[in-house]
C-alpha positions as CSV (number, residue, x, y, z in Angstrom):
1,M,9.5,6.2,-22.7
2,H,12.0,8.7,-22.6
3,K,10.9,12.5,-23.5
4,N,12.3,15.9,-22.8
5,A,10.0,18.7,-22.6
6,P,10.2,22.4,-21.0
7,E,8.7,21.2,-18.5
8,S,10.0,18.5,-16.4
9,V,9.2,17.0,-13.1
10,A,11.0,13.8,-11.3
11,M,8.8,11.2,-10.3
12,L,10.4,9.5,-7.4
13,Y,9.5,6.7,-5.7
14,P,11.2,6.0,-1.9
15,S,11.6,2.2,-2.5
16,P,13.6,0.2,-5.0
17,Y,12.9,0.3,-8.7
18,Y,11.7,-3.3,-8.6
19,V,8.8,-2.0,-5.8
20,G,8.0,0.7,-7.9
21,M,7.6,-0.1,-11.4
22,S,5.1,-2.7,-9.7
23,S,2.9,0.3,-8.9
24,L,0.2,0.7,-10.9
25,G,-0.4,4.3,-9.2
26,Y,3.3,5.4,-10.1
27,Q,3.1,4.0,-13.6
28,T,-0.3,5.7,-14.4
29,I,1.1,8.8,-13.2
30,Y,4.4,9.2,-14.9
31,R,2.2,8.1,-18.2
32,T,-0.2,10.7,-18.0
33,I,2.3,13.3,-17.3
34,N,4.4,12.3,-20.3
35,E,1.3,12.4,-22.7
36,S,0.7,15.9,-21.5
37,P,1.9,18.6,-24.1
38,G,5.7,19.8,-23.5
39,R,5.9,18.4,-20.0
40,A,8.2,15.2,-19.2
41,A,8.3,12.8,-16.2
42,H,12.0,11.0,-15.1
43,R,11.7,8.5,-12.8
44,A,14.1,8.4,-9.9
45,F,14.0,5.7,-7.1
46,L,15.5,4.3,-3.6
47,P,18.6,3.0,-4.6
48,D,19.2,-1.3,-3.8
49,D,22.0,-0.7,-1.9
50,I,22.0,2.1,0.6
51,E,25.1,2.3,1.9
52,E,27.3,1.8,-1.1
53,A,24.9,5.1,-2.4
54,L,26.0,7.0,0.4
55,R,29.8,5.8,0.5
56,S,29.7,7.0,-3.3
57,R,28.5,10.4,-2.3
58,R,27.0,10.3,-5.9
59,L,23.7,12.5,-6.2
60,L,20.9,10.6,-6.8
61,E,19.5,11.1,-10.6
62,T,16.7,10.5,-12.7
63,Y,16.6,7.5,-14.9
64,E,15.6,9.1,-18.2
65,G,16.9,12.6,-17.7
66,E,20.7,11.5,-16.1
67,R,20.1,14.4,-13.7
68,P,20.5,15.0,-9.8
69,L,17.0,15.6,-8.3
70,A,17.6,18.6,-6.7
71,D,18.1,20.1,-10.7
72,Y,14.2,20.1,-11.4
73,P,11.7,22.7,-10.3
74,I,9.2,19.8,-8.9
75,I,10.0,16.5,-7.6
76,A,6.4,14.4,-8.0
77,T,6.7,11.3,-5.0
78,S,4.0,8.7,-4.0
79,V,4.2,7.0,-0.9
80,A,2.2,3.6,-0.5
81,Y,2.1,3.2,3.4
82,E,4.1,4.3,6.4
83,L,7.7,2.8,6.6
84,E,8.7,4.2,2.9
85,L,8.7,7.7,4.7
86,A,11.9,6.1,5.9
87,G,12.9,5.8,2.1
88,L,12.0,9.3,0.9
89,T,14.2,10.6,3.9
90,Q,17.2,8.6,2.2
91,C,16.4,9.6,-1.3
92,M,16.0,13.4,0.1
93,D,19.5,12.8,1.4
94,L,21.1,11.2,-1.3
95,A,20.0,14.0,-3.6
96,G,21.6,16.5,-1.2
97,I,17.9,18.2,-0.3
98,P,17.0,19.3,3.0
99,A,14.4,16.7,3.9
100,L,12.3,18.9,6.2
101,A,9.6,21.4,4.1
102,R,10.9,24.2,6.1
103,D,14.1,23.9,5.9
104,R,13.9,24.0,1.9
105,D,13.8,27.4,-0.1
106,E,13.0,28.8,-3.5
107,S,16.3,27.8,-4.5
108,H,15.1,23.8,-3.6
109,P,12.5,21.5,-5.9
110,F,9.0,21.9,-4.7
111,L,7.9,18.4,-3.0
112,L,4.8,17.4,-4.1
113,C,3.3,14.0,-2.9
114,G,0.5,11.5,-3.5
115,G,0.1,8.0,-3.1
116,P,-2.4,5.0,-1.3
117,L,-0.8,6.6,2.6
118,T,-3.5,9.6,1.6
119,F,-6.7,7.4,2.3
120,S,-5.3,6.8,5.9
121,N,-3.2,9.4,7.7
122,P,-0.9,11.4,5.9
123,L,0.4,13.4,8.9
124,P,3.4,11.9,9.8
125,L,4.4,13.0,5.7
126,A,3.4,16.4,6.6
127,P,7.0,17.4,7.7
128,F,8.8,16.5,4.4
129,A,5.8,17.7,1.9
130,D,5.1,21.0,0.4
131,A,1.7,19.9,-0.8
132,I,-0.2,16.5,-0.5
133,L,-2.7,15.8,-3.3
134,M,-5.2,13.5,-1.4
135,G,-7.1,9.9,-2.5
136,E,-6.9,9.8,-6.6
137,A,-4.4,12.4,-8.2
138,D,-5.2,10.8,-11.9
139,E,-6.8,14.2,-12.4
140,T,-5.4,16.7,-9.7
141,V,-1.6,15.8,-10.5
142,H,-2.0,18.1,-13.5
143,E,-4.1,20.9,-11.5
144,A,-1.3,21.1,-9.2
145,L,1.3,21.1,-12.0
146,D,0.0,23.6,-14.0
147,I,-0.4,25.9,-11.0
148,L,3.3,25.2,-9.7
149,F,4.9,25.6,-13.1
150,A,2.8,29.2,-13.8
151,A,3.6,30.6,-10.1
152,A,6.3,33.3,-9.4
153,S,6.8,31.9,-6.0
154,K,6.5,28.9,-3.8
155,G,4.6,31.2,-1.4
156,E,2.0,32.0,-4.3
157,A,2.0,28.5,-5.5
158,L,1.2,27.3,-2.0
159,E,-1.5,29.8,-1.8
160,A,-3.1,28.7,-5.2
161,L,-2.7,24.8,-4.6
162,A,-4.7,25.2,-1.2
163,A,-7.6,28.0,-2.6
164,E,-7.9,26.2,-6.1
165,I,-7.7,22.2,-5.5
166,P,-10.1,20.9,-2.9
167,S,-8.0,18.1,-2.1
168,C,-4.9,19.2,-2.0
169,F,-3.6,19.3,1.7
170,V,-0.8,22.2,2.2
171,P,0.9,21.6,5.9
172,S,2.3,25.0,6.3
173,L,-1.5,26.5,5.8
174,H,-3.7,23.8,6.8
175,G,-2.1,22.6,9.9
176,D,-3.5,19.5,11.0
177,E,-6.5,20.1,9.3
178,M,-6.6,17.7,6.2
179,P,-8.9,18.1,3.1
180,P,-11.4,15.0,2.2
181,V,-9.8,12.9,-0.6
182,G,-10.0,13.4,-4.4
183,K,-11.8,11.4,-6.6
184,C,-11.1,11.4,-10.3
185,A,-13.5,11.5,-12.9
186,D,-15.1,7.6,-14.2
187,E,-13.6,8.1,-17.6
188,L,-10.2,8.3,-17.0
189,L,-10.6,4.7,-15.6
190,P,-9.0,2.5,-15.9
191,A,-5.3,2.8,-14.9
192,R,-2.6,0.7,-16.5
193,S,0.9,0.2,-17.0
194,V,3.5,1.9,-20.0
195,I,6.6,0.1,-19.0
196,C,6.9,-3.8,-18.6
197,T,10.1,-5.3,-17.4
198,P,11.4,-8.2,-15.9
199,D,13.2,-6.1,-13.0
200,T,10.0,-6.1,-11.1
201,E,8.1,-7.8,-8.1
202,L,5.7,-8.4,-10.8
203,S,8.3,-9.5,-13.8
204,N,7.3,-8.7,-17.3
205,M,3.3,-8.3,-16.6
206,F,0.9,-5.6,-17.9
207,L,-0.9,-4.3,-15.2
208,I,-4.2,-3.0,-15.7
209,E,-7.3,-2.2,-13.3
210,P,-10.6,-3.8,-14.0
211,E,-12.2,-1.5,-10.6
212,R,-11.0,0.8,-8.6
213,G,-12.3,0.7,-4.9
214,C,-14.2,-1.7,-2.8
215,H,-17.6,-1.8,-1.7
216,R,-17.2,-4.5,1.4
217,G,-17.0,-3.2,4.6
218,C,-14.3,-5.1,6.5
219,S,-13.5,-3.0,9.4
220,Y,-9.8,-2.9,9.5
221,C,-9.3,-1.7,5.7
222,V,-9.0,2.0,4.4
223,M,-10.1,1.0,0.9
224,R,-13.8,-0.1,2.7
225,R,-16.7,1.2,1.4
226,S,-16.9,4.5,2.9
227,T,-13.4,5.2,0.3
228,N,-14.8,7.0,-2.6
229,G,-18.4,6.1,-3.1
230,G,-17.5,1.9,-3.3
231,M,-16.3,0.2,-6.4
232,R,-16.4,1.5,-10.1
233,T,-16.2,-0.8,-12.6
234,V,-14.4,-1.2,-16.3
235,D,-16.2,-2.8,-19.2
236,K,-14.4,-6.1,-20.3
237,E,-14.5,-4.4,-24.1
238,R,-12.3,-1.3,-22.7
239,L,-10.1,-3.6,-20.8
240,F,-9.6,-5.8,-24.1
241,E,-8.9,-2.7,-26.2
242,L,-6.0,-1.6,-23.5
243,V,-4.6,-4.6,-23.2
244,P,-1.6,-5.0,-25.5
245,E,-1.3,-8.2,-28.2
246,D,2.0,-9.0,-27.3
247,V,2.2,-9.1,-23.5
248,T,2.6,-12.4,-22.1
249,K,1.4,-11.5,-18.1
250,V,-1.5,-9.3,-17.4
251,G,-2.1,-8.6,-14.0
252,L,-5.8,-7.2,-12.8
253,V,-5.0,-4.7,-10.2
254,G,-7.8,-3.9,-7.4
255,A,-9.5,-4.0,-3.9
256,A,-12.4,-6.6,-5.0
257,V,-11.3,-7.7,-8.5
258,T,-13.4,-10.9,-8.3
259,D,-16.4,-8.9,-7.4
260,H,-16.3,-7.3,-10.8
261,P,-19.5,-8.3,-12.4
262,Q,-17.6,-9.7,-15.6
263,I,-14.5,-11.3,-13.9
264,R,-14.5,-14.5,-15.3
265,D,-15.5,-13.1,-19.1
266,I,-12.6,-11.1,-18.6
267,I,-10.0,-13.7,-17.4
268,D,-11.6,-16.3,-19.9
269,G,-10.8,-13.5,-22.7
270,L,-7.6,-12.7,-21.9
271,A,-7.0,-16.7,-21.4
272,A,-8.5,-17.0,-25.3
273,R,-5.8,-14.3,-26.5
274,G,-3.1,-16.4,-25.2
275,H,-2.0,-13.9,-21.8
276,R,-1.1,-15.8,-18.6
277,V,-3.6,-13.7,-16.4
278,S,-2.8,-13.0,-12.3
279,L,-5.3,-11.0,-10.2
280,S,-4.2,-9.0,-7.2
281,S,-7.4,-9.9,-4.9
282,L,-9.3,-13.3,-4.4
283,R,-12.4,-13.3,-2.3
284,A,-12.9,-16.9,-0.7
285,D,-16.5,-16.2,-1.3
286,R,-16.2,-15.7,-4.9
287,L,-14.2,-18.8,-5.2
288,K,-17.0,-20.9,-7.1
289,E,-16.0,-23.9,-9.4
290,P,-16.6,-21.7,-12.3
291,L,-14.2,-19.3,-11.7
292,V,-11.3,-21.6,-10.3
293,R,-11.9,-23.2,-13.4
294,S,-11.3,-20.0,-15.2
295,L,-8.0,-19.3,-13.2
296,K,-6.7,-22.6,-14.3
297,N,-7.0,-21.8,-18.2
298,G,-5.5,-18.5,-16.9
299,G,-2.2,-19.5,-15.7
300,Y,-2.9,-19.7,-12.1
301,K,-0.8,-22.5,-10.7
302,A,-1.4,-21.5,-6.6
303,I,-4.5,-19.7,-5.3
304,T,-4.0,-16.8,-2.8
305,T,-6.9,-15.5,-0.8
306,A,-7.7,-13.8,2.5
307,S,-9.2,-14.8,6.2
308,D,-7.5,-12.1,8.0
309,G,-9.2,-13.6,11.3
310,A,-7.7,-16.4,13.3
311,S,-11.1,-17.7,13.6
312,Q,-14.5,-17.3,12.8
313,R,-15.5,-15.5,15.7
314,L,-12.7,-12.6,14.8
315,R,-13.5,-12.5,11.2
316,T,-17.1,-11.7,12.1
317,M,-16.1,-8.9,14.3
318,I,-13.7,-7.6,11.7
319,Q,-16.4,-7.7,8.9
320,R,-14.7,-10.1,6.9
321,R,-16.6,-12.4,4.9
322,A,-14.9,-15.4,4.7
323,R,-16.2,-18.3,6.3
324,D,-14.6,-21.6,7.3
325,G,-17.0,-23.7,5.1
326,E,-16.1,-21.4,1.9
327,L,-11.9,-21.9,2.8
328,R,-12.7,-25.2,2.9
329,Q,-14.6,-25.4,-0.3
330,V,-11.6,-22.9,-2.0
331,A,-9.4,-25.9,-0.7
332,N,-11.4,-28.3,-2.3
333,L,-11.5,-26.9,-5.2
334,A,-7.6,-26.2,-5.6
335,R,-7.2,-30.1,-5.2
336,K,-9.5,-30.8,-7.7
337,Y,-8.0,-28.4,-10.6
338,E,-4.8,-29.3,-9.1
339,F,-3.5,-26.4,-8.0
340,E,0.0,-26.4,-6.3
341,R,-1.3,-25.1,-3.2
342,L,-3.9,-22.8,-1.3
343,K,-1.7,-19.5,0.4
344,V,-4.2,-17.7,3.0
345,Y,-3.3,-14.4,4.4
346,M,-4.1,-13.4,7.8
347,M,-3.4,-11.3,10.7
348,V,-2.3,-12.1,14.4
349,G,-3.1,-9.9,16.9
350,L,-6.4,-8.2,16.4
351,P,-8.4,-6.9,19.5
352,T,-9.5,-9.6,22.3
353,E,-7.7,-12.0,20.2
354,T,-7.1,-15.0,22.6
355,D,-4.6,-18.3,22.5
356,E,-8.1,-19.8,21.5
357,D,-8.7,-18.2,18.6
358,I,-4.9,-19.5,17.5
359,D,-5.8,-22.6,18.3
360,E,-8.5,-22.5,16.1
361,L,-6.8,-21.7,13.0
362,I,-4.2,-24.1,14.0
363,A,-6.9,-27.0,14.3
364,F,-8.1,-25.4,10.5
365,S,-5.3,-24.7,8.8
366,T,-4.1,-28.8,9.4
367,E,-7.5,-29.9,8.1
368,L,-7.5,-28.0,4.8
369,S,-3.4,-29.4,5.0
370,R,-4.7,-32.7,4.2
371,L,-6.5,-31.3,1.0
372,I,-3.7,-29.2,-0.5
373,P,-0.3,-27.7,0.6
374,I,-1.1,-24.8,2.8
375,S,0.9,-21.8,3.1
376,L,0.2,-19.0,5.7
377,G,0.8,-15.3,5.2
378,I,0.9,-13.6,8.5
379,A,1.0,-10.2,9.6
380,P,0.3,-8.5,12.9
381,F,-2.5,-6.1,12.8
382,V,-2.0,-2.2,12.6
383,A,-4.7,0.0,13.2
384,K,-5.7,2.6,10.8
385,R,-7.2,5.9,10.9
386,N,-10.0,6.7,8.8
387,T,-11.2,2.7,9.6
388,P,-14.1,1.6,12.3
389,L,-11.4,0.0,14.0
390,D,-9.2,3.3,14.2
391,G,-7.4,3.9,18.0
392,Q,-7.3,0.5,18.4
393,E,-3.9,-0.5,20.5
394,F,-1.4,-2.5,19.3
395,A,-1.4,-5.8,20.9
396,G,2.5,-5.7,21.8
397,I,5.5,-7.3,20.0
398,D,5.9,-10.2,22.8
399,I,2.1,-10.8,22.8
400,V,2.2,-10.9,18.8
401,N,5.6,-13.0,18.7
402,Q,4.1,-15.4,21.3
403,R,0.7,-16.0,19.2
404,L,3.2,-16.6,16.2
405,K,5.5,-19.2,18.1
406,R,2.5,-20.9,19.5
407,L,0.9,-20.7,15.9
408,R,4.1,-22.5,14.6
409,R,4.3,-25.6,16.9
410,G,1.1,-26.4,16.0
411,V,1.2,-26.5,12.2
412,K,4.9,-27.5,12.1
413,G,5.4,-30.0,9.2
414,R,2.7,-29.7,7.8
415,V,1.4,-26.1,6.8
416,D,4.3,-23.3,5.2
417,L,4.4,-20.1,7.5
418,R,5.8,-17.0,7.0
419,A,5.2,-13.6,9.1
420,T,6.1,-10.1,8.9
421,S,8.1,-8.7,12.0
422,A,6.2,-8.0,15.0
423,R,8.7,-4.7,15.5
424,W,8.4,-2.9,12.2
425,A,4.5,-3.6,12.4
426,W,4.6,-1.5,15.8
427,V,6.7,1.2,13.8
428,E,4.0,1.1,11.4
429,Y,1.5,1.7,13.8
430,V,2.8,4.4,15.9
431,L,3.3,6.3,11.9
432,A,0.1,5.4,11.4
433,Q,-1.7,6.4,14.2
434,G,0.6,9.6,15.1
435,G,1.4,12.7,13.3
436,R,4.0,15.3,12.5
437,A,6.0,14.7,15.6
438,E,6.2,11.0,14.6
439,G,7.2,11.9,11.1
440,E,10.0,14.2,12.2
441,A,11.1,10.9,14.0
442,V,11.5,9.1,11.4
443,L,14.2,11.2,10.0
444,Q,16.3,11.1,13.3
445,A,15.8,7.2,13.3
446,V,17.1,7.0,9.5
447,R,20.0,9.2,10.4
448,N,20.7,7.5,13.8
449,G,20.9,4.2,11.9
450,G,17.7,2.9,11.2
451,R,17.6,-0.1,13.5
452,F,15.1,-0.8,15.5
453,R,16.5,0.6,18.8
454,H,16.9,4.0,16.6
455,W,12.9,3.9,15.9
456,K,12.0,3.1,19.5
457,K,14.5,5.5,21.0
458,A,13.3,8.4,18.4
459,F,9.7,7.8,19.4
460,A,11.0,7.6,22.8
461,A,12.3,11.2,22.6
462,L,9.4,13.2,21.1
463,P,8.0,15.8,23.2
464,E,4.4,15.0,25.3
465,G,1.3,16.4,23.7
466,R,1.1,14.1,20.6
467,P,-1.8,11.7,20.3
468,K,-1.2,9.1,23.4
469,R,-2.8,6.4,21.2
470,A,0.6,6.6,19.4
471,L,2.3,5.6,22.8
472,V,2.0,2.0,23.7
473,I,5.9,1.4,23.4
474,P,6.8,-2.5,23.8
475,G,8.1,-3.9,26.6
476,D,10.4,-6.8,27.2
477,R,8.5,-9.4,28.8
478,L,4.6,-8.8,28.1
479,S,2.8,-11.4,29.4
480,R,-0.7,-10.9,28.3
481,P,-2.8,-9.5,25.6
482,T,-3.3,-5.5,26.0
483,K,-6.4,-5.1,27.4
484,P,-9.1,-4.0,24.7
485,K,-10.5,-0.4,25.1
486,K,-14.0,-0.7,26.5
487,R,-15.6,1.2,23.5
488,K,-17.7,-1.3,21.3
489,L,-16.0,-3.0,18.7
490,P,-18.3,-2.1,14.8
491,L,-20.0,-5.5,14.2
492,S,-21.9,-3.8,11.3
493,G,-21.1,-1.0,8.5
């Protein structure tokens, strides 16, 4: 989609192209802006090779317009999670635009931000943004662009955004008081792709959401039932109408896709049309035989689900509906229908976790591996704002690594295990629990080299007065878990 119009917006994604073009939210906003009369959106992404981009000193340009970002009056950016703040600062540097909002004047583009990060804690984004659209921006992005293109000055625009859009956070006016997240009209659902390309994480896949939100109450998740009223579904006939006949692969995207009441009919209907079907979330308690059979007919080769806690005790504590019996049944069905493997995602470092919980995971995953090849995907637990587990401390880098070492040793030769970095999970934690000061530290860390030691130094140098719960600086020789806080952990919604 290449469109020139009197009012053009640079749509920046602060990760490389293959990540950005896999984002359904980013594609949806890009599509709807280009559908607006007299308005166009031109894409830009963080370069794959940052060092080469810095050496070349060529200003970051948009794909469609082949214009430097600094030439656009408005840059709209979507930030999915905390570590993408580093990419945002790098993009601004590559564009020759001051990264911090206070250093920009009327001659610089207006930086309008949004994305999934706004559902939890966008305060670390505040130093960079002129304005932030909280929550669902399907409608508010157009309201914001109307205001920005009509305003005579940046100051006038900021005042109007704060006054006219209830879910618009203007850091220079609101301080740290963030407005509630926005919710778009159900009539605007579903979000869907506009470009299918092989150069993405989801190669040549048409993405569409059969549902939005989640009615479940997992206590660690920002998309739990308290977010925008739970789950909203799209009728299967509407989905079939919007999926192009000529696409080979269709990705059904949402936080609780298997909870859609018509999910089997949707999968079977798409498969009957010749599409291969992929789902972004498979809940173990929903993976009964009819649905597993539909997944097989839809082209699935491996089943991926999540248990999130290493033991049944921990899963109960975090309100995760994934019982041992249900996971065992999924493994048996995966074997029956000749899937290649079962992938299970989970967290380590949850509050109150002990070695005994890890040992339970070792025994259970070993049991399942006798039925079907098992892969474990492990991520350290990071407490997020606006969840019941908000404020829980990070377990500690060494603690997480010790647990991973124990787990690897216990399943060696029987279970494939891949884990994300404990160090970078700690960086994510500091930002997730932090505020503006932590956001500004991102700029310092990136410009000093972007290695972990630079992040640790930047956070350690922050002034006093910021939230103390973000001050868990990882030690070199942690030998036991961080002592849990005395507050009662949530056991119900």
